[in-house]
Backbone of each chain as nested JSON, in Angstrom:
{
  "chains": [
    {"id": "A", "residues": [
      {"number": 1, "name": "MET", "atoms": {"N": [70.683, 135.492, 107.171], "CA": [71.127, 136.844, 106.746], "C": [70.624, 137.825, 106.528]}},
      {"number": 2, "name": "ASN", "atoms": {"N": [70.611, 139.426, 106.399], "CA": [69.453, 140.185, 106.262], "C": [70.279, 140.954, 105.131]}},
      {"number": 3, "name": "GLU", "atoms": {"N": [69.542, 141.056, 104.219], "CA": [69.604, 141.743, 102.685], "C": [69.341, 143.112, 102.769]}},
      {"number": 4, "name": "ARG", "atoms": {"N": [70.368, 144.023, 102.711], "CA": [70.539, 145.369, 102.593], "C": [70.803, 145.46, 100.869]}},
      {"number": 5, "name": "HIS", "atoms": {"N": [69.617, 146.628, 100.519], "CA": [69.624, 146.61, 99.204], "C": [70.195, 147.719, 98.986]}},
      {"number": 6, "name": "PRO", "atoms": {"N": [71.416, 148.055, 97.651], "CA": [72.316, 149.125, 97.432], "C": [71.559, 150.338, 97.088]}},
      {"number": 7, "name": "MET", "atoms": {"N": [71.838, 151.257, 97.053], "CA": [71.112, 153.251, 97.41], "C": [70.524, 152.908, 95.975]}},
      {"number": 8, "name": "THR", "atoms": {"N": [71.24, 152.132, 95.055], "CA": [70.472, 152.655, 93.562], "C": [69.275, 152.027, 93.095]}},
      {"number": 9, "name": "GLU", "atoms": {"N": [69.065, 151.124, 94.296], "CA": [67.475, 150.697, 94.119], "C": [66.554, 151.093, 95.128]}},
      {"number": 10, "name": "THR", "atoms": {"N": [66.855, 152.462, 95.631], "CA": [66.308, 152.785, 97.114], "C": [64.473, 152.959, 96.61]}},
      {"number": 11, "name": "ASN", "atoms": {"N": [64.518, 153.575, 95.986], "CA": [63.08, 154.373, 95.284], "C": [62.293, 153.267, 95.419]}},
      {"number": 12, "name": "LEU", "atoms": {"N": [62.779, 151.925, 95.225], "CA": [61.641, 150.953, 94.453], "C": [60.431, 150.407, 95.505]}},
      {"number": 13, "name": "ALA", "atoms": {"N": [60.868, 150.246, 96.546], "CA": [59.741, 149.414, 97.707], "C": [58.825, 150.667, 97.992]}},
      {"number": 14, "name": "ALA", "atoms": {"N": [59.443, 152.15, 98.308], "CA": [58.312, 153.026, 98.815], "C": [57.35, 153.145, 97.355]}},
      {"number": 15, "name": "ARG", "atoms": {"N": [57.559, 153.308, 96.506], "CA": [56.837, 153.659, 95.538], "C": [55.631, 152.541, 95.148]}},
      {"number": 16, "name": "ASP", "atoms": {"N": [56.457, 151.075, 94.975], "CA": [55.553, 150.223, 95.086], "C": [54.367, 150.216, 96.255]}},
      {"number": 17, "name": "LEU", "atoms": {"N": [54.834, 150.631, 97.382], "CA": [53.97, 150.576, 98.219], "C": [53.131, 151.582, 98.579]}},
      {"number": 18, "name": "ALA", "atoms": {"N": [53.264, 152.565, 97.906], "CA": [52.532, 153.906, 98.351], "C": [50.78, 153.936, 98.153]}},
      {"number": 19, "name": "ASP", "atoms": {"N": [51.106, 152.837, 97.259], "CA": [49.421, 153.089, 96.599], "C": [48.797, 151.566, 97.096]}},
      {"number": 20, "name": "VAL", "atoms": {"N": [49.092, 150.875, 97.483], "CA": [48.95, 149.924, 98.427], "C": [47.813, 150.098, 99.69]}},
      {"number": 21, "name": "THR", "atoms": {"N": [46.685, 149.339, 99.565], "CA": [45.72, 150.1, 100.775], "C": [45.669, 148.53, 101.784]}},
      {"number": 22, "name": "VAL", "atoms": {"N": [45.706, 149.166, 102.851], "CA": [45.428, 148.055, 103.893], "C": [43.917, 148.392, 104.984]}},
      {"number": 23, "name": "LEU", "atoms": {"N": [43.965, 147.539, 105.713], "CA": [42.759, 147.559, 106.735], "C": [43.036, 147.855, 107.906]}},
      {"number": 24, "name": "ASP", "atoms": {"N": [42.721, 149.155, 108.765], "CA": [42.892, 149.56, 109.969], "C": [42.053, 148.114, 111.087]}},
      {"number": 25, "name": "THR", "atoms": {"N": [41.878, 148.581, 112.238], "CA": [41.374, 147.534, 113.364], "C": [39.866, 147.643, 113.207]}},
      {"number": 26, "name": "GLU", "atoms": {"N": [39.401, 148.739, 112.313], "CA": [38.074, 148.601, 112.21], "C": [37.611, 147.942, 110.759]}},
      {"number": 27, "name": "GLY", "atoms": {"N": [38.65, 147.463, 110.247], "CA": [38.442, 147.384, 108.473], "C": [38.228, 147.931, 107.875]}},
      {"number": 28, "name": "GLU", "atoms": {"N": [38.745, 149.67, 107.989], "CA": [38.524, 150.569, 107.194], "C": [39.777, 150.534, 106.497]}},
      {"number": 29, "name": "ALA", "atoms": {"N": [39.635, 150.792, 105.162], "CA": [40.919, 151.078, 103.808], "C": [41.688, 152.099, 104.563]}},
      {"number": 30, "name": "TYR", "atoms": {"N": [43.338, 151.953, 104.418], "CA": [44.168, 153.219, 104.38], "C": [45.503, 153.006, 103.835]}},
      {"number": 31, "name": "ARG", "atoms": {"N": [45.331, 153.93, 102.889], "CA": [46.279, 153.929, 101.584], "C": [47.593, 154.44, 102.701]}},
      {"number": 32, "name": "LEU", "atoms": {"N": [48.762, 152.922, 102.392], "CA": [50.086, 153.162, 102.993], "C": [50.891, 154.43, 102.814]}},
      {"number": 33, "name": "GLY", "atoms": {"N": [50.642, 154.943, 101.352], "CA": [51.815, 156.118, 101.203], "C": [51.392, 157.782, 102.056]}},
      {"number": 34, "name": "ASP", "atoms": {"N": [50.115, 157.122, 102.791], "CA": [49.555, 158.617, 103.489], "C": [50.401, 158.288, 104.659]}},
      {"number": 35, "name": "ALA", "atoms": {"N": [51.101, 157.677, 105.235], "CA": [52.066, 157.375, 106.264], "C": [53.389, 158.105, 106.007]}},
      {"number": 36, "name": "TRP", "atoms": {"N": [53.718, 158.524, 105.133], "CA": [55.368, 158.785, 104.896], "C": [55.016, 160.171, 103.666]}},
      {"number": 37, "name": "SER", "atoms": {"N": [53.713, 160.735, 103.485], "CA": [53.705, 161.713, 102.883], "C": [54.008, 163.121, 103.217]}},
      {"number": 38, "name": "GLU", "atoms": {"N": [54.103, 163.115, 104.813], "CA": [53.906, 164.374, 105.474], "C": [54.916, 164.294, 106.526]}},
      {"number": 39, "name": "GLU", "atoms": {"N": [55.668, 163.175, 106.498], "CA": [56.826, 162.913, 107.707], "C": [57.434, 161.518, 107.712]}},
      {"number": 40, "name": "PRO", "atoms": {"N": [58.642, 161.481, 108.515], "CA": [59.322, 159.746, 107.953], "C": [58.556, 159.106, 108.612]}},
      {"number": 41, "name": "ALA", "atoms": {"N": [58.088, 157.636, 108.292], "CA": [57.336, 156.841, 108.77], "C": [58.532, 155.375, 109.278]}},
      {"number": 42, "name": "ILE", "atoms": {"N": [58.024, 154.617, 110.123], "CA": [58.823, 153.253, 110.52], "C": [57.793, 152.304, 109.732]}},
      {"number": 43, "name": "LEU", "atoms": {"N": [58.086, 151.306, 109.03], "CA": [57.098, 150.422, 108.678], "C": [57.579, 148.882, 109.326]}},
      {"number": 44, "name": "ILE", "atoms": {"N": [56.823, 148.549, 109.986], "CA": [57.175, 146.857, 110.648], "C": [56.179, 146.052, 110.21]}},
      {"number": 45, "name": "PHE", "atoms": {"N": [56.743, 145.229, 109.276], "CA": [55.561, 144.152, 108.726], "C": [55.784, 143.101, 109.687]}},
      {"number": 46, "name": "VAL", "atoms": {"N": [55.148, 142.372, 110.604], "CA": [55.065, 141.585, 111.741], "C": [55.169, 139.951, 110.644]}},
      {"number": 47, "name": "ARG", "atoms": {"N": [55.444, 139.025, 111.497], "CA": [55.698, 137.86, 110.597], "C": [53.955, 137.235, 111.132]}},
      {"number": 48, "name": "HIS", "atoms": {"N": [53.235, 137.272, 112.021], "CA": [52.45, 136.642, 112.46], "C": [51.694, 137.2, 113.639]}},
      {"number": 49, "name": "TYR", "atoms": {"N": [50.61, 137.263, 114.442], "CA": [50.313, 137.665, 115.722], "C": [50.504, 137.16, 116.703]}},
      {"number": 50, "name": "GLY", "atoms": {"N": [51.585, 135.937, 116.324], "CA": [51.444, 134.935, 117.916], "C": [52.813, 135.765, 118.591]}}
    ]},
    {"id": "B", "residues": [
      {"number": 1, "name": "MET", "atoms": {"N": [56.644, 133.941, 119.424], "CA": [57.142, 134.498, 120.597], "C": [57.739, 135.936, 120.071]}},
      {"number": 2, "name": "PHE", "atoms": {"N": [58.25, 135.093, 118.485], "CA": [58.897, 136.689, 118.006], "C": [58.322, 137.951, 117.41]}},
      {"number": 3, "name": "CYS", "atoms": {"N": [57.487, 137.517, 117.153], "CA": [56.239, 139.111, 116.76], "C": [56.057, 139.585, 118.587]}},
      {"number": 4, "name": "ARG", "atoms": {"N": [56.054, 138.742, 119.617], "CA": [55.675, 139.814, 120.614], "C": [57.054, 140.494, 120.831]}},
      {"number": 5, "name": "GLU", "atoms": {"N": [57.799, 139.861, 121.093], "CA": [59.531, 140.398, 121.196], "C": [59.555, 141.588, 120.415]}},
      {"number": 6, "name": "GLN", "atoms": {"N": [59.302, 141.824, 119.357], "CA": [59.525, 142.844, 118.422], "C": [58.449, 143.818, 118.532]}},
      {"number": 7, "name": "ILE", "atoms": {"N": [57.086, 143.807, 118.884], "CA": [56.297, 144.448, 119.269], "C": [56.603, 145.196, 120.787]}},
      {"number": 8, "name": "ALA", "atoms": {"N": [57.389, 144.469, 121.6], "CA": [57.441, 144.898, 122.748], "C": [58.687, 145.697, 122.922]}},
      {"number": 9, "name": "GLN", "atoms": {"N": [59.333, 145.856, 122.118], "CA": [61.005, 146.786, 121.844], "C": [60.339, 147.946, 121.117]}},
      {"number": 10, "name": "LEU", "atoms": {"N": [59.554, 147.599, 120.618], "CA": [59.233, 148.833, 119.893], "C": [58.521, 149.727, 120.631]}},
      {"number": 11, "name": "ARG", "atoms": {"N": [57.513, 149.245, 121.554], "CA": [56.999, 150.053, 122.408], "C": [57.452, 150.843, 123.486]}},
      {"number": 12, "name": "ASP", "atoms": {"N": [59.075, 150.493, 123.61], "CA": [59.577, 150.737, 124.502], "C": [60.094, 152.095, 123.561]}},
      {"number": 13, "name": "VAL", "atoms": {"N": [60.354, 152.336, 122.353], "CA": [60.906, 153.478, 121.781], "C": [60.116, 154.646, 120.697]}},
      {"number": 14, "name": "THR", "atoms": {"N": [58.734, 154.028, 121.267], "CA": [57.661, 155.084, 120.528], "C": [57.57, 156.511, 120.486]}},
      {"number": 15, "name": "GLN", "atoms": {"N": [57.921, 157.226, 121.778], "CA": [57.945, 158.378, 122.158], "C": [59.083, 158.937, 121.399]}},
      {"number": 16, "name": "GLU", "atoms": {"N": [60.366, 157.955, 121.57], "CA": [61.695, 158.959, 120.948], "C": [61.647, 159.01, 119.336]}},
      {"number": 17, "name": "ILE", "atoms": {"N": [60.354, 157.891, 119.03], "CA": [60.512, 158.067, 117.037], "C": [59.524, 159.564, 117.119]}},
      {"number": 18, "name": "ARG", "atoms": {"N": [58.32, 159.572, 118.021], "CA": [57.82, 160.75, 117.871], "C": [58.588, 162.181, 118.031]}},
      {"number": 19, "name": "ASP", "atoms": {"N": [59.754, 161.59, 119.108], "CA": [59.888, 162.978, 119.515], "C": [61.06, 163.652, 118.245]}},
      {"number": 20, "name": "ARG", "atoms": {"N": [61.664, 162.533, 117.461], "CA": [62.553, 162.554, 116.17], "C": [61.051, 163.369, 114.84]}},
      {"number": 21, "name": "GLY", "atoms": {"N": [59.977, 163.415, 114.976], "CA": [59.357, 163.859, 114.184], "C": [58.738, 163.305, 113.397]}},
      {"number": 22, "name": "ALA", "atoms": {"N": [58.568, 161.688, 113.35], "CA": [58.662, 160.485, 112.509], "C": [57.25, 159.951, 113.327]}},
      {"number": 23, "name": "ARG", "atoms": {"N": [56.808, 158.839, 112.407], "CA": [55.797, 157.903, 113.174], "C": [56.037, 156.628, 112.843]}},
      {"number": 24, "name": "VAL", "atoms": {"N": [55.287, 155.47, 113.801], "CA": [55.697, 154.316, 113.582], "C": [54.495, 153.405, 113.557]}},
      {"number": 25, "name": "LEU", "atoms": {"N": [54.342, 152.546, 112.441], "CA": [52.981, 151.902, 112.33], "C": [53.431, 150.389, 112.291]}},
      {"number": 26, "name": "ALA", "atoms": {"N": [52.907, 149.331, 112.353], "CA": [52.718, 147.897, 111.885], "C": [51.926, 147.306, 110.996]}},
      {"number": 27, "name": "ILE", "atoms": {"N": [52.477, 146.547, 110.069], "CA": [51.383, 145.862, 109.188], "C": [51.662, 144.167, 109.712]}},
      {"number": 28, "name": "GLY", "atoms": {"N": [50.385, 143.571, 109.929], "CA": [50.708, 142.28, 109.917], "C": [49.561, 141.743, 109.032]}},
      {"number": 29, "name": "ASN", "atoms": {"N": [49.622, 140.212, 108.769], "CA": [48.2, 139.705, 108.188], "C": [47.25, 138.934, 108.829]}},
      {"number": 30, "name": "GLY", "atoms": {"N": [45.935, 139.064, 107.952], "CA": [45.251, 138.042, 109.093], "C": [43.86, 139.037, 108.715]}},
      {"number": 31, "name": "LYS", "atoms": {"N": [42.842, 138.869, 109.878], "CA": [41.709, 139.664, 109.551], "C": [41.999, 140.69, 110.765]}},
      {"number": 32, "name": "PRO", "atoms": {"N": [40.796, 142.068, 110.235], "CA": [40.829, 142.93, 111.305], "C": [40.634, 142.279, 112.707]}},
      {"number": 33, "name": "GLN", "atoms": {"N": [39.931, 141.659, 112.752], "CA": [39.455, 141.796, 114.051], "C": [40.446, 140.757, 115.103]}},
      {"number": 34, "name": "GLN", "atoms": {"N": [41.21, 139.955, 114.678], "CA": [42.747, 139.313, 114.877], "C": [43.763, 140.435, 115.322]}},
      {"number": 35, "name": "ALA", "atoms": {"N": [43.85, 141.505, 114.275], "CA": [44.613, 142.547, 114.662], "C": [44.22, 143.231, 115.731]}},
      {"number": 36, "name": "LYS", "atoms": {"N": [42.735, 143.865, 115.897], "CA": [42.23, 144.533, 116.782], "C": [42.462, 143.895, 117.896]}},
      {"number": 37, "name": "SER", "atoms": {"N": [42.351, 142.804, 118.189], "CA": [42.625, 141.973, 119.151], "C": [43.93, 141.791, 119.837]}},
      {"number": 38, "name": "PHE", "atoms": {"N": [44.842, 141.387, 119.178], "CA": [46.245, 141.808, 119.5], "C": [46.659, 143.044, 119.776]}},
      {"number": 39, "name": "ALA", "atoms": {"N": [46.2, 144.198, 118.877], "CA": [46.512, 145.634, 119.228], "C": [46.174, 145.82, 120.753]}},
      {"number": 40, "name": "GLU", "atoms": {"N": [45.136, 145.395, 121.299], "CA": [44.276, 145.903, 122.352], "C": [45.205, 144.961, 123.394]}},
      {"number": 41, "name": "GLU", "atoms": {"N": [45.187, 143.767, 123.193], "CA": [46.125, 143.062, 124.256], "C": [47.404, 142.955, 124.637]}},
      {"number": 42, "name": "ARG", "atoms": {"N": [48.094, 143.727, 123.346], "CA": [49.561, 144.696, 123.416], "C": [49.425, 145.724, 124.033]}},
      {"number": 43, "name": "ASP", "atoms": {"N": [48.225, 146.728, 124.304], "CA": [47.8, 148.058, 124.082], "C": [49.198, 148.85, 123.885]}},
      {"number": 44, "name": "LEU", "atoms": {"N": [49.229, 148.651, 122.218], "CA": [49.729, 149.076, 121.405], "C": [49.591, 150.887, 121.526]}},
      {"number": 45, "name": "ASP", "atoms": {"N": [50.505, 151.733, 121.339], "CA": [50.233, 153.185, 121.233], "C": [50.991, 153.192, 119.751]}},
      {"number": 46, "name": "PHE", "atoms": {"N": [50.631, 152.784, 118.85], "CA": [51.112, 152.867, 117.153], "C": [49.894, 152.381, 116.758]}},
      {"number": 47, "name": "PRO", "atoms": {"N": [49.708, 152.839, 115.483], "CA": [48.93, 151.963, 114.856], "C": [49.098, 150.475, 114.102]}},
      {"number": 48, "name": "LEU", "atoms": {"N": [48.246, 149.743, 114.152], "CA": [48.332, 148.385, 113.591], "C": [47.558, 148.195, 112.485]}},
      {"number": 49, "name": "TYR", "atoms": {"N": [47.757, 147.986, 111.158], "CA": [46.917, 147.543, 109.86], "C": [47.434, 146.018, 109.849]}},
      {"number": 50, "name": "THR", "atoms": {"N": [46.452, 145.492, 108.835], "CA": [46.433, 144.331, 108.38], "C": [46.292, 144.243, 106.876]}},
      {"number": 51, "name": "ASP", "atoms": {"N": [47.039, 143.224, 106.038], "CA": [47.205, 143.101, 105.08], "C": [46.437, 141.666, 104.702]}},
      {"number": 52, "name": "PRO", "atoms": {"N": [45.561, 141.481, 104.867], "CA": [44.921, 140.017, 104.566], "C": [44.981, 139.343, 103.21]}},
      {"number": 53, "name": "GLY", "atoms": {"N": [45.02, 140.276, 102.356], "CA": [45.641, 139.701, 100.903], "C": [46.924, 139.682, 100.58]}},
      {"number": 54, "name": "LEU", "atoms": {"N": [47.633, 139.888, 101.399], "CA": [49.039, 139.879, 101.317], "C": [49.687, 140.677, 100.125]}},
      {"number": 55, "name": "ARG", "atoms": {"N": [49.105, 141.767, 99.697], "CA": [49.126, 142.647, 98.706], "C": [50.731, 143.638, 99.085]}},
      {"number": 56, "name": "ALA", "atoms": {"N": [50.348, 144.169, 100.125], "CA": [51.546, 144.831, 100.56], "C": [52.988, 144.327, 100.97]}},
      {"number": 57, "name": "TYR", "atoms": {"N": [52.771, 142.842, 101.603], "CA": [54.097, 141.955, 101.661], "C": [54.924, 141.865, 100.337]}},
      {"number": 58, "name": "ARG", "atoms": {"N": [53.755, 141.78, 99.161], "CA": [54.211, 141.473, 98.185], "C": [55.071, 142.278, 97.417]}},
      {"number": 59, "name": "ALA", "atoms": {"N": [54.466, 143.647, 97.688], "CA": [54.799, 144.966, 97.295], "C": [56.068, 145.105, 97.585]}},
      {"number": 60, "name": "ALA", "atoms": {"N": [56.501, 144.894, 98.729], "CA": [57.147, 145.353, 99.924], "C": [58.678, 144.33, 99.549]}},
      {"number": 61, "name": "GLY", "atoms": {"N": [57.903, 143.185, 98.875], "CA": [59.469, 142.005, 98.06], "C": [59.808, 141.284, 99.355]}},
      {"number": 62, "name": "LEU", "atoms": {"N": [58.636, 141.16, 100.335], "CA": [59.254, 140.267, 101.757], "C": [58.982, 138.693, 101.008]}},
      {"number": 63, "name": "ARG", "atoms": {"N": [59.827, 138.329, 101.826], "CA": [59.899, 136.572, 101.564], "C": [58.918, 135.516, 102.052]}},
      {"number": 64, "name": "ARG", "atoms": {"N": [58.177, 134.731, 101.384], "CA": [57.001, 133.466, 101.762], "C": [57.938, 132.403, 101.319]}},
      {"number": 65, "name": "THR", "atoms": {"N": [58.371, 131.725, 102.333], "CA": [58.878, 130.615, 102.084], "C": [58.616, 129.278, 103.227]}},
      {"number": 66, "name": "VAL", "atoms": {"N": [58.259, 128.173, 102.814], "CA": [58.437, 127.086, 103.759], "C": [59.721, 126.48, 104.095]}},
      {"number": 67, "name": "SER", "atoms": {"N": [61.049, 126.542, 103.256], "CA": [62.309, 126.494, 103.903], "C": [62.717, 127.044, 104.573]}},
      {"number": 68, "name": "SER", "atoms": {"N": [62.46, 128.47, 104.454], "CA": [63.375, 129.333, 105.775], "C": [62.655, 129.592, 106.869]}},
      {"number": 69, "name": "THR", "atoms": {"N": [61.51, 128.721, 107.037], "CA": [60.938, 128.657, 107.981], "C": [61.835, 127.625, 109.303]}},
      {"number": 70, "name": "PHE", "atoms": {"N": [62.624, 126.668, 108.569], "CA": [63.032, 125.487, 109.449], "C": [64.471, 125.68, 109.228]}},
      {"number": 71, "name": "ASN", "atoms": {"N": [65.18, 126.222, 110.413], "CA": [66.575, 126.459, 110.294], "C": [67.279, 126.562, 111.388]}},
      {"number": 72, "name": "LEU", "atoms": {"N": [68.557, 126.66, 111.556], "CA": [69.004, 126.913, 112.808], "C": [68.901, 128.166, 113.031]}},
      {"number": 73, "name": "GLY", "atoms": {"N": [69.135, 128.967, 112.462], "CA": [68.635, 130.342, 112.901], "C": [67.779, 130.113, 113.899]}},
      {"number": 74, "name": "LEU", "atoms": {"N": [66.392, 129.98, 113.244], "CA": [65.354, 129.74, 113.957], "C": [65.246, 129.012, 115.547]}},
      {"number": 75, "name": "VAL", "atoms": {"N": [66.218, 127.796, 115.641], "CA": [66.701, 127.807, 117.341], "C": [67.236, 128.355, 117.885]}},
      {"number": 76, "name": "LYS", "atoms": {"N": [68.165, 129.188, 116.951], "CA": [69.102, 130.717, 117.807], "C": [68.219, 131.553, 118.425]}},
      {"number": 77, "name": "HIS", "atoms": {"N": [66.914, 131.717, 117.692], "CA": [65.997, 133.213, 117.853], "C": [65.362, 132.267, 119.223]}},
      {"number": 78, "name": "GLY", "atoms": {"N": [65.1, 131.319, 119.038], "CA": [63.92, 130.99, 119.693], "C": [64.596, 130.831, 121.062]}},
      {"number": 79, "name": "VAL", "atoms": {"N": [65.686, 130.232, 121.133], "CA": [66.105, 130.549, 122.532], "C": [66.114, 131.674, 123.215]}},
      {"number": 80, "name": "ARG", "atoms": {"N": [66.677, 132.616, 122.393], "CA": [67.128, 134.123, 122.974], "C": [65.527, 134.508, 123.312]}},
      {"number": 81, "name": "ALA", "atoms": {"N": [64.538, 134.444, 122.457], "CA": [63.713, 134.525, 122.718], "C": [62.878, 134.337, 123.962]}},
      {"number": 82, "name": "MET", "atoms": {"N": [63.17, 132.696, 123.977], "CA": [62.604, 132.192, 125.306], "C": [62.952, 132.306, 126.654]}},
      {"number": 83, "name": "LYS", "atoms": {"N": [64.035, 133.102, 126.749], "CA": [65.003, 133.734, 128.09], "C": [64.698, 134.617, 128.335]}},
      {"number": 84, "name": "SER", "atoms": {"N": [64.274, 135.251, 127.384], "CA": [63.444, 136.771, 127.801], "C": [61.99, 136.482, 128.145]}},
      {"number": 85, "name": "GLY", "atoms": {"N": [61.258, 135.105, 128.173], "CA": [60.063, 135.161, 129.13], "C": [59.158, 135.144, 127.947]}},
      {"number": 86, "name": "PHE", "atoms": {"N": [59.295, 135.27, 126.563], "CA": [57.836, 135.068, 125.656], "C": [57.738, 133.661, 125.607]}},
      {"number": 87, "name": "ARG", "atoms": {"N": [56.175, 133.594, 125.176], "CA": [56.023, 131.989, 124.656], "C": [55.222, 132.724, 123.536]}},
      {"number": 88, "name": "GLN", "atoms": {"N": [55.319, 131.446, 122.504], "CA": [54.504, 131.531, 121.612], "C": [52.965, 130.924, 121.449]}},
      {"number": 89, "name": "GLY", "atoms": {"N": [52.107, 132.027, 121.181], "CA": [50.972, 131.823, 121.248], "C": [50.116, 131.175, 120.035]}},
      {"number": 90, "name": "ALA", "atoms": {"N": [49.166, 131.414, 120.202], "CA": [48.132, 130.432, 118.708], "C": [48.669, 131.891, 117.534]}},
      {"number": 91, "name": "VAL", "atoms": {"N": [49.272, 131.157, 116.559], "CA": [49.671, 131.968, 115.298], "C": [48.448, 132.168, 114.216]}},
      {"number": 92, "name": "GLN", "atoms": {"N": [48.196, 133.465, 113.985], "CA": [47.277, 134.067, 112.992], "C": [47.843, 134.607, 111.758]}},
      {"number": 93, "name": "GLY", "atoms": {"N": [47.499, 134.224, 110.838], "CA": [47.657, 134.731, 109.85], "C": [48.489, 133.71, 108.984]}},
      {"number": 94, "name": "ASP", "atoms": {"N": [49.37, 133.926, 107.677], "CA": [50.081, 133.301, 107.272], "C": [51.007, 132.676, 107.467]}},
      {"number": 95, "name": "PRO", "atoms": {"N": [51.434, 131.108, 107.896], "CA": [52.617, 130.912, 108.766], "C": [54.085, 131.105, 107.837]}},
      {"number": 96, "name": "TRP", "atoms": {"N": [53.837, 131.221, 106.42], "CA": [54.833, 130.974, 105.758], "C": [55.378, 132.776, 105.16]}},
      {"number": 97, "name": "GLN", "atoms": {"N": [54.922, 133.645, 105.999], "CA": [55.418, 135.339, 105.231], "C": [56.071, 135.555, 106.223]}},
      {"number": 98, "name": "GLN", "atoms": {"N": [57.226, 135.928, 105.918], "CA": [57.95, 136.782, 106.644], "C": [57.955, 138.178, 106.602]}},
      {"number": 99, "name": "GLY", "atoms": {"N": [58.717, 138.506, 107.879], "CA": [58.299, 140.378, 107.795], "C": [59.274, 141.165, 107.549]}},
      {"number": 100, "name": "GLY", "atoms": {"N": [59.602, 141.72, 107.772], "CA": [60.94, 142.943, 107.363], "C": [60.747, 144.3, 107.895]}},
      {"number": 101, "name": "ALA", "atoms": {"N": [61.096, 145.352, 107.644], "CA": [61.052, 146.774, 108.351], "C": [61.607, 147.845, 107.17]}},
      {"number": 102, "name": "PHE", "atoms": {"N": [60.931, 148.799, 107.236], "CA": [61.247, 149.837, 106.223], "C": [60.989, 150.993, 106.839]}},
      {"number": 103, "name": "VAL", "atoms": {"N": [62.244, 151.829, 106.355], "CA": [61.835, 153.443, 106.711], "C": [61.513, 154.46, 105.973]}},
      {"number": 104, "name": "PHE", "atoms": {"N": [60.514, 155.029, 105.175], "CA": [60.342, 156.085, 104.56], "C": [60.1, 157.305, 105.004]}},
      {"number": 105, "name": "ALA", "atoms": {"N": [60.406, 158.305, 103.766], "CA": [60.591, 159.449, 104.272], "C": [59.533, 160.229, 102.852]}},
      {"number": 106, "name": "PRO", "atoms": {"N": [59.064, 161.181, 102.789], "CA": [58.346, 162.094, 101.707], "C": [59.051, 162.014, 100.533]}},
      {"number": 107, "name": "GLY", "atoms": {"N": [58.208, 162.112, 99.618], "CA": [59.176, 161.74, 98.647], "C": [59.12, 160.439, 98.231]}},
      {"number": 108, "name": "ASP", "atoms": {"N": [58.87, 159.792, 98.524], "CA": [59.02, 158.249, 98.456], "C": [60.626, 157.773, 98.927]}},
      {"number": 109, "name": "ARG", "atoms": {"N": [61.292, 158.669, 99.398], "CA": [62.521, 158.049, 99.71], "C": [62.687, 157.123, 100.892]}},
      {"number": 110, "name": "VAL", "atoms": {"N": [63.557, 156.393, 100.473], "CA": [63.78, 154.945, 101.216], "C": [65.119, 155.166, 102.205]}},
      {"number": 111, "name": "LEU", "atoms": {"N": [64.943, 155.094, 103.472], "CA": [66.553, 155.351, 104.273], "C": [66.473, 154.077, 105.048]}},
      {"number": 112, "name": "PHE", "atoms": {"N": [65.848, 153.149, 104.735], "CA": [66.104, 151.81, 105.287], "C": [65.157, 150.659, 104.827]}},
      {"number": 113, "name": "GLU", "atoms": {"N": [65.867, 149.692, 104.573], "CA": [65.014, 148.552, 104.082], "C": [65.411, 147.018, 105.186]}},
      {"number": 114, "name": "GLN", "atoms": {"N": [64.922, 146.27, 105.345], "CA": [65.284, 144.82, 105.783], "C": [64.035, 144.176, 105.426]}},
      {"number": 115, "name": "ARG", "atoms": {"N": [64.279, 142.502, 104.626], "CA": [63.624, 141.841, 104.786], "C": [64.188, 140.452, 105.146]}},
      {"number": 116, "name": "SER", "atoms": {"N": [63.088, 139.981, 106.056], "CA": [63.846, 138.932, 106.92], "C": [63.502, 137.419, 106.108]}},
      {"number": 117, "name": "ASP", "atoms": {"N": [64.404, 136.754, 106.823], "CA": [64.889, 135.285, 105.768], "C": [64.004, 134.497, 107.03]}},
      {"number": 118, "name": "THR", "atoms": {"N": [64.264, 134.777, 108.391], "CA": [63.701, 133.495, 109.34], "C": [62.742, 134.079, 110.081]}},
      {"number": 119, "name": "ALA", "atoms": {"N": [62.086, 133.55, 110.595], "CA": [61.302, 133.666, 112.17], "C": [62.537, 134.353, 113.005]}},
      {"number": 120, "name": "GLY", "atoms": {"N": [62.12, 135.417, 113.949], "CA": [62.942, 135.68, 114.98], "C": [63.719, 136.63, 114.052]}},
      {"number": 121, "name": "ASP", "atoms": {"N": [64.111, 136.847, 113.134], "CA": [65.355, 137.775, 112.216], "C": [64.595, 138.777, 112.255]}},
      {"number": 122, "name": "HIS", "atoms": {"N": [64.469, 139.571, 113.17], "CA": [63.877, 141.114, 112.728], "C": [64.98, 142.195, 113.36]}},
      {"number": 123, "name": "VAL", "atoms": {"N": [65.06, 143.155, 113.115], "CA": [65.552, 144.245, 113.297], "C": [65.62, 144.925, 114.363]}},
      {"number": 124, "name": "ASP", "atoms": {"N": [67.059, 145.26, 115.04], "CA": [67.083, 146.239, 116.301], "C": [66.417, 147.231, 116.259]}},
      {"number": 125, "name": "PRO", "atoms": {"N": [65.371, 147.687, 117.171], "CA": [64.419, 149.035, 116.386], "C": [65.599, 150.333, 116.5]}},
      {"number": 126, "name": "ARG", "atoms": {"N": [66.491, 150.518, 116.985], "CA": [67.905, 151.264, 117.256], "C": [68.384, 151.692, 116.048]}},
      {"number": 127, "name": "GLU", "atoms": {"N": [68.35, 150.498, 114.844], "CA": [68.659, 150.504, 113.745], "C": [67.885, 151.928, 112.885]}},
      {"number": 128, "name": "LEU", "atoms": {"N": [66.488, 151.468, 112.97], "CA": [65.22, 152.276, 112.29], "C": [65.3, 153.653, 112.905]}},
      {"number": 129, "name": "ILE", "atoms": {"N": [65.736, 154.076, 114.24], "CA": [65.463, 155.269, 114.294], "C": [66.869, 155.735, 114.174]}},
      {"number": 130, "name": "ASP", "atoms": {"N": [67.842, 154.88, 114.384], "CA": [69.119, 155.644, 113.6], "C": [69.245, 156.044, 112.151]}},
      {"number": 131, "name": "ALA", "atoms": {"N": [67.913, 155.383, 111.134], "CA": [67.602, 155.942, 109.843], "C": [67.242, 157.201, 109.589]}},
      {"number": 132, "name": "LEU", "atoms": {"N": [66.578, 157.66, 110.937], "CA": [65.504, 158.608, 110.628], "C": [66.385, 159.976, 110.362]}},
      {"number": 133, "name": "PRO", "atoms": {"N": [65.715, 160.884, 109.641], "CA": [66.572, 161.96, 109.023], "C": [66.878, 162.995, 110.306]}}
    ]}
  ]
}
């Protein structure tokens, strides 16, 4: 069962993620918040690469 | 097999996402070289990042559990994926980490959030596109 959070909690996930950095395929750092700072962004967290 | 199915579904709608003035990106875990190999092998036309320390997964509130990996939902999703012709390759990354999907907009607006409970439990890309402004 997927969990849909009520609208009252909606700002939580984006703000928590904005300052987190991940690595690109060359190992360079990328700040996640840059993805949605100018335009909407769809983020897919995959379970694994298999 | 579930990850490949999800990525294949996304590739079909990438242009539509861009036409709507939005972007799509994927985040996995494991080493950058694994992400690079996967991105090249799948010929991804959107960025793939990796979060080896699982900090982004944790910040996103995504689930990590042994028990949720083995249940009947997994069997059902596995049957669906196998009928589509996908096969499980070698698992790279944390096998207990579950995934999810989000749609964010400027100003840290959250338009959609979904946190998976089981392997194969991933959102239909159409729901993500419908969440775009």
